Structures are given as C-alpha cells and as structure tokens.
KOLDO-934818 format. One record per residue (C-alpha): x, y, z; residue in three letters. Coordinates in steps of 0.5 Angstrom, whole numbers, padded with zeros to 4 digits, always signed. Example, Ala and Ser with C-alpha at 12.3 -4.5 7.8 and 13.67 -1.06 7.14 Angstrom:
# residues 2
+0025-0009+0016ALA +0027-0002+0014SER 
***
This chain:
# residues 550
+0000+0000+0000UNK +0003+0007-0002UNK +0004+0011+0004UNK -0001+0017+0001UNK -0006+0012+0001UNK -0005+0009+0009UNK -0005+0016+0011UNK -0012+0017+0008UNK -0015+0011+0011UNK -0012+0013+0018UNK -0015+0019+0017UNK -0022+0016+0015UNK -0021+0012+0021UNK -0019+0017+0026UNK -0026+0021+0023UNK -0030+0015+0023UNK -0028+0013+0031UNK -0030+0020+0032UNK -0037+0019+0029UNK -0038+0013+0033UNK -0036+0017+0040UNK -0041+0023+0037UNK -0047+0020+0041UNK -0043+0017+0047UNK -0047+0023+0052UNK -0053+0022+0048UNK -0059+0020+0053UNK -0062+0013+0051UNK -0068+0013+0047UNK -0070+0006+0047UNK -0071+0002+0052UNK -0067-0004+0052UNK -0060+0000+0054UNK -0065+0003+0059UNK -0066-0004+0062UNK -0059-0007+0062UNK -0056-0001+0064UNK -0062-0001+0070UNK -0060-0008+0071UNK -0053-0007+0072UNK -0055-0001+0077UNK -0058-0005+0081UNK -0053-0010+0082UNK -0050-0004+0086UNK -0057-0002+0090UNK -0057-0010+0093UNK -0049-0011+0093UNK -0050-0017+0090UNK -0045-0019+0085UNK -0048-0026+0083UNK -0056-0024+0082UNK -0060-0019+0077UNK -0066-0015+0079UNK -0071-0011+0075UNK -0075-0007+0080UNK -0073-0011+0086UNK -0075-0018+0083UNK -0071-0023+0080UNK -0069-0023+0073UNK -0068-0028+0068UNK -0067-0028+0061UNK -0060-0025+0058UNK -0053-0028+0061UNK -0049-0024+0066UNK -0042-0021+0063UNK -0045-0015+0060UNK -0048-0013+0067UNK -0042-0015+0070UNK -0038-0011+0065UNK -0042-0005+0066UNK -0043-0006+0074UNK -0035-0005+0074UNK -0036+0002+0069UNK -0041+0004+0075UNK -0036+0003+0080UNK -0030+0006+0077UNK -0033+0012+0074UNK -0041+0013+0077UNK -0047+0011+0074UNK -0048+0015+0068UNK -0051+0013+0060UNK -0044+0014+0059UNK -0040+0009+0063UNK -0046+0004+0061UNK -0043+0005+0054UNK -0036+0004+0055UNK -0035-0003+0056UNK -0038-0004+0050UNK -0034+0001+0047UNK -0028-0002+0049UNK -0030-0009+0046UNK -0032-0006+0039UNK -0026-0003+0039UNK -0023-0010+0040UNK -0027-0013+0034UNK -0024-0008+0030UNK -0016-0009+0032UNK -0018-0017+0031UNK -0022-0016+0025UNK -0015-0013+0022UNK -0011-0018+0025UNK -0015-0024+0022UNK -0016-0021+0016UNK -0008-0019+0015UNK -0007-0027+0016UNK -0010-0029+0010UNK -0010-0022+0005UNK -0007-0016+0004UNK -0006-0010+0009UNK -0010-0006+0004UNK -0016-0011+0006UNK -0015-0011+0013UNK -0015-0003+0013UNK -0021-0003+0008UNK -0025-0009+0013UNK -0024-0004+0019UNK -0027+0002+0016UNK -0033-0002+0013UNK -0033-0006+0020UNK -0033+0002+0023UNK -0038+0005+0017UNK -0043+0000+0017UNK -0049+0004+0019UNK -0052-0001+0024UNK -0046-0002+0028UNK -0045+0005+0029UNK -0053+0005+0031UNK -0050+0000+0037UNK -0045+0004+0039UNK -0050+0010+0041UNK -0056+0004+0043UNK -0052-0001+0047UNK -0054-0008+0048UNK -0050-0014+0047UNK -0048-0013+0040UNK -0041-0009+0042UNK -0039-0015+0046UNK -0041-0020+0041UNK -0037-0017+0035UNK -0030-0016+0039UNK -0032-0023+0042UNK -0033-0027+0036UNK -0028-0025+0032UNK -0022-0025+0038UNK -0024-0032+0039UNK -0024-0034+0031UNK -0017-0031+0031UNK -0014-0034+0036UNK -0018-0041+0033UNK -0014-0040+0027UNK -0007-0039+0030UNK -0008-0045+0034UNK -0010-0049+0028UNK -0003-0048+0026UNK +0000-0049+0032UNK -0002-0050+0039UNK +0000-0045+0044UNK -0002-0043+0051UNK -0004-0036+0050UNK -0008-0037+0044UNK -0011-0043+0047UNK -0013-0039+0053UNK -0015-0032+0049UNK -0020-0036+0044UNK -0022-0040+0050UNK -0024-0034+0054UNK -0027-0030+0048UNK -0031-0036+0047UNK -0033-0036+0055UNK -0035-0029+0055UNK -0039-0029+0048UNK -0043-0035+0051UNK -0044-0030+0058UNK -0046-0025+0053UNK -0052-0028+0050UNK -0052-0036+0050UNK -0050-0043+0047UNK -0052-0041+0041UNK -0045-0036+0039UNK -0041-0042+0038UNK -0045-0043+0032UNK -0040-0038+0029UNK -0034-0039+0033UNK -0033-0047+0032UNK -0037-0047+0025UNK -0032-0042+0023UNK -0026-0048+0025UNK -0031-0053+0022UNK -0032-0050+0014UNK -0024-0048+0015UNK -0022-0056+0016UNK -0029-0060+0012UNK -0027-0054+0006UNK -0019-0055+0007UNK -0020-0063+0007UNK -0016-0063+0014UNK -0021-0069+0018UNK -0016-0071+0022UNK -0015-0065+0025UNK -0022-0065+0027UNK -0020-0070+0033UNK -0014-0066+0035UNK -0013-0066+0042UNK -0012-0059+0042UNK -0020-0058+0041UNK -0022-0062+0047UNK -0017-0057+0051UNK -0021-0052+0048UNK -0028-0055+0050UNK -0026-0056+0057UNK -0022-0049+0058UNK -0029-0046+0056UNK -0033-0050+0060UNK -0029-0048+0066UNK -0029-0040+0064UNK -0036-0040+0064UNK -0037-0043+0071UNK -0038-0036+0074UNK -0045-0035+0070UNK -0047-0043+0072UNK -0046-0041+0079UNK -0049-0035+0079UNK -0056-0038+0076UNK -0056-0044+0080UNK -0055-0040+0087UNK -0061-0034+0084UNK -0065-0040+0082UNK -0064-0047+0082UNK -0063-0046+0090UNK -0069-0043+0090UNK -0075-0047+0087UNK -0080-0044+0090UNK -0078-0037+0087UNK -0084-0035+0082UNK -0080-0034+0075UNK -0085-0033+0068UNK -0091-0035+0072UNK -0089-0041+0075UNK -0085-0044+0081UNK -0078-0049+0080UNK -0075-0046+0074UNK -0068-0048+0073UNK -0063-0042+0071UNK -0058-0046+0068UNK -0063-0051+0064UNK -0067-0043+0062UNK -0059-0041+0060UNK -0057-0048+0056UNK -0064-0049+0053UNK -0070-0045+0053UNK -0066-0038+0052UNK -0063-0041+0046UNK -0066-0047+0043UNK -0073-0046+0046UNK -0073-0039+0044UNK -0070-0040+0036UNK -0076-0045+0036UNK -0081-0041+0039UNK -0082-0046+0044UNK -0079-0042+0050UNK -0082-0038+0055UNK -0079-0032+0052UNK -0082-0031+0045UNK -0083-0027+0039UNK -0087-0028+0033UNK -0082-0029+0027UNK -0082-0026+0020UNK -0080-0030+0013UNK -0073-0033+0012UNK -0071-0028+0007UNK -0072-0023+0014UNK -0064-0022+0015UNK -0064-0021+0007UNK -0067-0014+0006UNK -0065-0013+0013UNK -0058-0013+0011UNK -0060-0008+0006UNK -0060-0002+0011UNK -0056-0006+0017UNK -0050-0006+0013UNK -0051-0001+0008UNK -0047+0002+0005UNK -0044-0004+0003UNK -0049-0009+0004UNK -0049-0010-0005UNK -0041-0012-0005UNK -0043-0016+0001UNK -0049-0020-0003UNK -0045-0021-0009UNK -0038-0023-0005UNK -0042-0029-0002UNK -0045-0031-0008UNK -0038-0030-0012UNK -0034-0034-0006UNK -0040-0040-0006UNK -0040-0040-0013UNK -0032-0041-0013UNK -0034-0047-0007UNK -0039-0051-0012UNK -0033-0050-0017UNK -0027-0052-0014UNK -0024-0047-0013UNK -0020-0046-0007UNK -0021-0040-0002UNK -0015-0037+0002UNK -0020-0038+0008UNK -0026-0041+0010UNK -0026-0038+0017UNK -0030-0032+0015UNK -0035-0035+0010UNK -0037-0041+0014UNK -0037-0037+0021UNK -0042-0033+0018UNK -0046-0037+0014UNK -0048-0042+0019UNK -0050-0037+0024UNK -0054-0033+0019UNK -0058-0039+0017UNK -0059-0041+0024UNK -0062-0034+0025UNK -0066-0034+0019UNK -0070-0040+0021UNK -0071-0039+0028UNK -0078-0037+0030UNK -0074-0031+0034UNK -0071-0026+0029UNK -0068-0018+0031UNK -0066-0013+0026UNK -0059-0013+0030UNK -0058-0020+0031UNK -0053-0020+0025UNK -0049-0015+0028UNK -0044-0019+0031UNK -0043-0022+0025UNK -0041-0015+0021UNK -0033-0016+0023UNK -0033-0022+0019UNK -0039-0019+0013UNK -0033-0014+0013UNK -0027-0018+0012UNK -0031-0022+0006UNK -0034-0015+0003UNK -0026-0012+0004UNK -0023-0018+0000UNK -0028-0017-0007UNK -0028-0010-0007UNK -0020-0011-0007UNK -0019-0017-0011UNK -0018-0018-0018UNK -0025-0018-0022UNK -0027-0018-0029UNK -0029-0011-0033UNK -0037-0013-0031UNK -0035-0014-0023UNK -0030-0007-0024UNK -0037-0004-0025UNK -0041-0006-0021UNK -0036-0004-0015UNK -0037+0003-0017UNK -0045+0002-0019UNK -0046-0001-0012UNK -0043+0005-0008UNK -0045+0010-0012UNK -0052+0008-0010UNK -0051+0010-0003UNK -0047+0016-0004UNK -0053+0019-0008UNK -0059+0016-0003UNK -0056+0017+0003UNK -0055+0025+0002UNK -0061+0026+0000UNK -0064+0022+0006UNK -0061+0027+0010UNK -0063+0033+0007UNK -0070+0030+0007UNK -0070+0029+0014UNK -0068+0036+0015UNK -0073+0039+0012UNK -0079+0035+0016UNK -0075+0034+0022UNK -0074+0043+0023UNK -0069+0042+0029UNK -0067+0047+0033UNK -0060+0045+0032UNK -0059+0048+0025UNK -0051+0049+0026UNK -0049+0042+0025UNK -0053+0040+0019UNK -0049+0046+0015UNK -0042+0044+0018UNK -0044+0036+0016UNK -0046+0039+0009UNK -0040+0044+0008UNK -0036+0037+0010UNK -0039+0033+0004UNK -0038+0039-0001UNK -0031+0038+0001UNK -0030+0031+0000UNK -0033+0031-0007UNK -0028+0036-0008UNK -0022+0032-0005UNK -0026+0027-0009UNK -0025+0030-0015UNK -0018+0032-0015UNK -0015+0025-0013UNK -0011+0021-0018UNK -0012+0015-0016UNK -0015+0008-0019UNK -0023+0010-0019UNK -0025+0004-0014UNK -0021+0007-0009UNK -0024+0014-0009UNK -0031+0011-0010UNK -0028+0007-0003UNK -0026+0013+0001UNK -0032+0018-0002UNK -0037+0012+0001UNK -0034+0012+0007UNK -0034+0019+0008UNK -0041+0020+0006UNK -0044+0015+0012UNK -0039+0018+0017UNK -0042+0024+0016UNK -0049+0021+0016UNK -0048+0018+0023UNK -0046+0025+0026UNK -0053+0027+0023UNK -0056+0022+0026UNK -0052+0022+0033UNK -0052+0030+0034UNK -0059+0032+0030UNK -0064+0026+0030UNK -0063+0022+0036UNK -0063+0028+0041UNK -0070+0030+0038UNK -0072+0023+0039UNK -0069+0023+0046UNK -0073+0030+0047UNK -0080+0026+0046UNK -0078+0021+0052UNK -0081+0023+0058UNK -0079+0017+0063UNK -0072+0021+0063UNK -0076+0028+0064UNK -0080+0025+0070UNK -0073+0022+0073UNK -0070+0029+0073UNK -0077+0031+0077UNK -0077+0026+0082UNK -0069+0026+0083UNK -0070+0033+0086UNK -0070+0034+0094UNK -0077+0034+0096UNK -0079+0027+0094UNK -0072+0024+0098UNK -0077+0021+0103UNK -0082+0019+0097UNK -0082+0011+0094UNK -0082+0011+0087UNK -0085+0007+0082UNK -0088+0005+0075UNK -0094+0001+0073UNK -0091-0002+0067UNK -0085-0005+0066UNK -0083-0002+0059UNK -0081+0005+0063UNK -0074+0002+0064UNK -0072+0008+0062UNK -0075+0012+0068UNK -0072+0007+0072UNK -0065+0008+0070UNK -0064+0015+0070UNK -0068+0015+0077UNK -0063+0016+0083UNK -0066+0011+0087UNK -0069+0004+0087UNK -0076+0004+0082UNK -0082-0001+0085UNK -0086-0004+0079UNK -0093-0003+0082UNK -0101-0004+0081UNK -0106+0001+0082UNK -0108-0004+0089UNK -0101-0003+0092UNK -0101+0004+0090UNK -0107+0005+0094UNK -0104+0001+0100UNK -0098+0005+0100UNK -0103+0011+0101UNK -0107+0007+0107UNK -0100+0006+0110UNK -0098+0013+0110UNK -0092+0012+0105UNK -0091+0018+0100UNK -0091+0015+0093UNK -0089+0018+0086UNK -0091+0014+0080UNK -0090+0014+0073UNK -0096+0013+0069UNK -0099+0013+0062UNK -0106+0015+0061UNK -0108+0008+0062UNK -0106+0007+0069UNK -0109+0014+0070UNK -0116+0011+0067UNK -0115+0006+0072UNK -0114+0009+0078UNK -0120+0014+0077UNK -0125+0007+0075UNK -0122+0004+0082UNK -0124+0011+0085UNK -0116+0011+0089UNK -0114+0018+0090UNK -0107+0021+0086UNK -0106+0028+0084UNK -0102+0029+0078UNK -0095+0033+0079UNK -0093+0034+0072UNK -0096+0033+0065UNK -0091+0030+0059UNK -0091+0029+0052UNK -0088+0022+0050UNK -0086+0019+0044UNK -0088+0011+0046UNK -0085+0008+0040UNK -0077+0005+0038UNK -0078+0006+0031UNK -0078+0013+0028UNK -0085+0013+0025UNK -0084+0017+0018UNK -0090+0022+0022UNK -0086+0023+0028UNK -0080+0025+0023UNK -0085+0030+0020UNK -0086+0036+0025UNK -0093+0038+0022UNK -0095+0031+0023UNK -0091+0029+0030UNK -0096+0031+0035UNK -0101+0025+0032UNK -0095+0020+0035UNK -0094+0023+0042UNK -0098+0021+0048UNK -0100+0024+0055UNK -0096+0021+0061UNK -0095+0023+0068UNK -0092+0023+0074UNK -0096+0022+0080UNK -0096+0023+0087UNK -0102+0020+0093UNK 
***
C-alpha cells in the first residue's frame, strides 16, 4: 500500500471513530439499553454481584457478562449513560483490532484496512454504539475467538488456547450457547473445505472445549444460586424454574424454535436478506455479490484463501433466518466477518463487469444517503441548524477532494462511500437522536423525582416497559399495581409514580385518589415513524404520560 493511501485510510479511520463516539453521551431513546443499564445499576443497589434484578424482582433472560462489565464501569466512573456504553465500546474497538489481524493473516494489508473501515462505517454497527445492547460485545468476542482459533489450528500455543477459550466463554456468557455456531462453525468450515478431516479430532480442540466450560463457571454458579437453589421463586409465572436449564436450552433453542418462555412472532426466512440492505449499508450489495462469488467458487472447486469468515457467518445467518425469533440487530455480531468478505471482493481481482458493479453498488448509497439526510432535515425541523450546515460543508469538501484525486476509481469511490456514511452517522447522533430523546418523557419524569423534595418518596412505575425511568431515577424503582399504590397511600407512605393514560384511567375507575404532579408528551415507539419525522404531523404520534403522587 502506498504511503499516501495508508495516510488516507488512517485519517478516515480516525474520523470514523470520532463519528462512532459522537453519540456517546446521548440519552437513551430505546427501552433495552435502559433495561440493561438498570439491571447493572441494581447490582450496586443490592450489593450482590451474582443476582440480576429488575424493579427489585428476580430477572432471568440474558446471561450476566454485559451486566458485570457495566457494573464495573459504574463502580469506577459512576452511573451515567456513557459509563454504561464504555465497556461495549472497548469490545467494539477489540473487534476492529481482531478484524484487522484476521484479515492480515490471509489477505493483504490493504484488504485488512478496508475491512476495518467497512466495519466502522456499517450503518447498524454505528447505531449500536449509541443504542448499546449486547452486539458490540459479541462483535469483539466472536472475531477474537476465531482469530485465536485460526492461530491455534496452525500450532498449539498456550496464549492462543487461553484467549480462544476466554473469548468463546465471554460470548456464551453474553448471549448464550448459540454463539458457538459462528466460532466453531468457522473452524469446521476451514477444516472440512480444506479436507483436513484428521484435525477435527485433535486433542487441542478438546482442551479448548474444556477450558471454555471452566471459564463459563461464574455464569453457571450465578444462575444456580439465584434460581436452582430457590425452586420456590416464581419466574415466568411458575415455580421450579432452573436458571441453568434456561441458559443452556430455553433461552436459546427454545427461543429459536418459538417454544421457550420468551417468544416472538417470526418473520419470513428472508427477513435478514432485506434487513441487511439497510443494516449493513452502504456495503450490503458488495457483500451479497462477494457471498455469491465465494459460494460459486466452492461449487466450482476453486480453493479460497480461508473459510473461517464464510463458514462462521453463513452458519449463524442461516440459523437466525430459520429461527422463530428474529430481530434486526442480531446480525451485527457477524459484521466483522462480513467486512472481511466484502473487503476481499472490493480490492481483489475482478472482471470488467464486476469492476463496474463495485462502482455502481457504492454510488447508489453515495447518492441516496445525502438525499435522505436532506429530506429528513426538511421535515424534522430540528432546533440545531448549525450541525447540518457543517456536515453539508464537509460533504462538499469530500466531493471536491474526490474529484482531485488521481488514484484508481474503485479506491476513490470506496473512500467517498466511507466519508458519506460517516457524515450520516454524525447527523444521526448529533441531530436526529437528540430530537427523539427530547420526546422520551421517562427521562424528564426521572429528573423531577430526583429533586430533593422527593427524597422520602417511594418511586414506582405501572408498566415494565418504562426502563429509562428506572435507570435515570437515582433510587430503586418498584413495579407497582393500582392496588399497591392505594395500599401505600393507606399506610401513609408517600409515592411518586410514572403512569401512562391507561394506568390513570384505571386509578380513576377504581376511585383510587391521586394527584398529577406533571404531564409530559411522550413518543412511545422505538422505531421512528415518518409521521414523527414530519414536524407538522409529529403530535399525532405522541401520547400523554404523567408523574403522579398520592
């Protein structure tokens, strides 16, 4: 790679990192981060490292590792939105490092740099660094495990054995057993397609499995002590619930089969095909063709440099597609593998028609994304008009710089594509998300009850989807019913509660006395409707919610 090209890659890398950090301090605008941050906060309230609680009640759904990581961050830096995001960001940075290392191991440094930039500028990966769930953790863990397994396959080294097992165990303790589909699936594909069948039975893989089991012992211990030792606890509406069984079976295979205690109506098997069109934008069209080309080469008997990325990503993508539980952000954990596959095609040898396709597939997004930003800005009408003007100037500068470059066309278009999506992410983090957060009444209501006059009040909510209120309130929040609210009143206990219109109507119907402290306008959805974006129709998407007391 030329020194000038390396410098441009590094500059784009730095700006892309800054873009991913631009929403680091934004308030939560979806429910899941509020829930996970609240659970991590309750580890501090309850002074118990192994038991997970939500609204003071036993909570069984996700494994423990992200909550432990957020707990540690809270202990060191205090309880903030940014300190909740910090551990996830660290693992995302690890995913960049291991994407580079894995790509360098089999391809050129140019492909490795490109893979890192593709990962950094994938739309949903950038969104996930603001709307943090478990995916940034898993991105680093999965590609890190695959990299060390690739090194372990060549030679048994203690460091690679321990790190491969540790990353695999952390991934299992973050999302469950199914993640080994990507990790061990990557290894299986490499051995099978390269016809190294004898290596399947190598003793080092037994060591890897045993060490992984040892490393997940903290998770098993936590589940056993909170649930298996206490069959009297009511979980999912019944007693005698085994936390270990839920972790090993119900939360994974039961969920995917739609037979577990937590289910979701599935979409079609093509759900992720069209989801990736926006989630892995602006690289999705290149990825689809690269995937097709790799599969075609395998069918033709043409040997690939490696099969880790293809096998690991395809196996889990197929599992997601046929499962009974489908969510858009699930595929984010495979983006490091997608990025390497895409970068290899983008900067590999190609026919004339493939070369043209590379250009067209990127120009589609280079044109569409700025148009989308302009339209959103016109309808959104945010108070901040300075940031969009600065971003527009940066976009025009990028176009001017692109025109002046004398590098090959495919390289210039790649750089321009990265620049455009970086600016789009700046716009989302600095303009769009703050507008959404301003209509999240849970945050505003929490700010009220955090005032000193409510120090002696018991704080509650009537619905378990008000998790941002739970997080932003500086004291434990109880999940209460109208009957309990009335009981607190009769007992002389002061209560402040966050309530929607349904709860207010129920209290009135039951003739339970209360007073409205504050009324808020709230946007109740996680997905952003066009009617909300349109300033003139925004009010039709809002609901009234209340902070009440007795």
